C-alpha positions in Angstrom: 2.7 195.4 44.1 1.6 195.2 40.5 0.7 198.9 40.4 -0.6 201.5 42.9 -3.3 199.8 45.0 -3.1 196.4 43.2 -1.2 193.7 45.0 -0.6 190.0 44.2 0.1 187.4 46.7 0.5 183.6 46.4 -1.4 183.2 49.6 -5.1 183.6 50.2 -5.6 186.7 52.4 -9.4 186.8 52.1 -10.2 185.9 55.7 -7.6 188.3 57.1 -8.8 191.2 54.8 -12.4 190.5 55.6 -11.7 190.6 59.4 -9.6 193.8 59.0 -12.3 195.5 56.9 -15.0 194.5 59.4 -13.0 195.8 62.3 -12.3 199.1 60.6 -15.7 199.5 59.1 -14.4 199.2 55.5 -16.3 196.2 54.4 -17.7 197.9 51.3 -14.4 199.4 50.3 -12.2 196.4 49.8 -12.3 194.1 46.8 -10.4 190.8 46.8 -10.1 189.1 43.5 -9.0 185.5 42.9 -7.9 183.4 40.0 -10.6 182.7 37.4 -12.1 179.3 37.0 -9.5 178.4 34.4 -6.6 179.6 36.6 -6.2 182.9 34.7 -5.7 186.5 35.8 -6.4 189.1 33.2 -6.0 186.5 30.4 -2.7 185.2 31.8 -2.3 181.7 33.2 -0.7 181.3 36.6 2.8 180.3 35.4 2.9 183.2 33.0 1.7 185.6 35.6 4.4 184.3 38.1 7.0 184.8 35.5 6.0 188.3 34.7 5.7 189.4 38.3 8.5 187.4 39.9 10.9 186.5 37.0 11.0 182.9 38.2 13.0 181.6 35.2 15.7 184.3 35.7 16.1 183.4 39.3 16.2 179.7 38.5 19.0 180.4 36.0 21.0 182.2 38.6 20.6 179.1 40.9 21.7 176.9 37.9 24.9 179.0 37.4 25.5 179.0 41.1 25.4 175.2 41.3 27.6 174.9 38.2 30.3 177.0 39.8 30.5 175.2 43.1 33.5 173.0 42.4 35.8 176.0 42.1 34.3 178.2 44.8 35.6 178.8 48.3 33.2 178.6 51.2 32.9 182.4 51.5 32.1 182.7 47.8 29.4 180.0 48.0 27.8 181.9 50.9 28.0 185.2 49.2 26.7 184.0 45.8 23.8 182.1 47.4 22.7 185.1 49.5 23.0 187.4 46.5 20.5 185.2 44.6 18.3 184.7 47.6 17.7 188.4 48.2 15.8 188.5 44.8 14.0 185.2 45.3 10.3 185.8 46.3 10.2 182.5 48.2 7.0 181.3 46.6 5.2 178.2 47.9 6.7 175.1 46.4 3.5 174.2 44.6 3.8 177.4 42.5 7.4 176.8 41.5 8.4 175.1 38.2 9.2 171.4 38.3 12.9 172.1 37.6 13.3 174.6 40.4 16.9 174.6 41.7 16.4 176.7 44.8 16.3 173.7 47.2 19.5 172.2 45.8 21.2 175.5 46.0 20.0 175.9 49.6 21.5 172.4 50.5 24.8 173.5 49.1 24.7 176.7 51.1 23.8 174.8 54.3 26.9 172.6 53.8 29.1 175.6 53.2 28.0 177.4 56.4 28.4 174.3 58.4 32.0 174.1 57.1 31.7 170.7 55.5 34.2 169.9 52.9 33.2 168.6 49.5 30.2 170.8 48.6 28.7 168.4 46.1 25.5 166.6 46.8 
């Protein structure tokens, strides 16, 4: 939610909303807006908008710190740290994430930890 009655989603809900509006007799009351032709919303390009709304670089930095600390971390600490980051991760579609996104690498480390494998490095 950006503000009361204004929502942002990385998915295209147009069909779902049109069907809902038709079924409920609300077709004239719902407005769905999409990105402009140049990929902007209110003068912001998509990467800037995603940063403002989801704080993507902050989350990526947490993943970076998590990966840097893995050598000295116990299994339980790895699991706890990963889940504490994941709770704030909006799980955006991969095509919307920055090229240097570390969430996947962090997830692989987490998977190794919960499977009880030793040597958590890639």
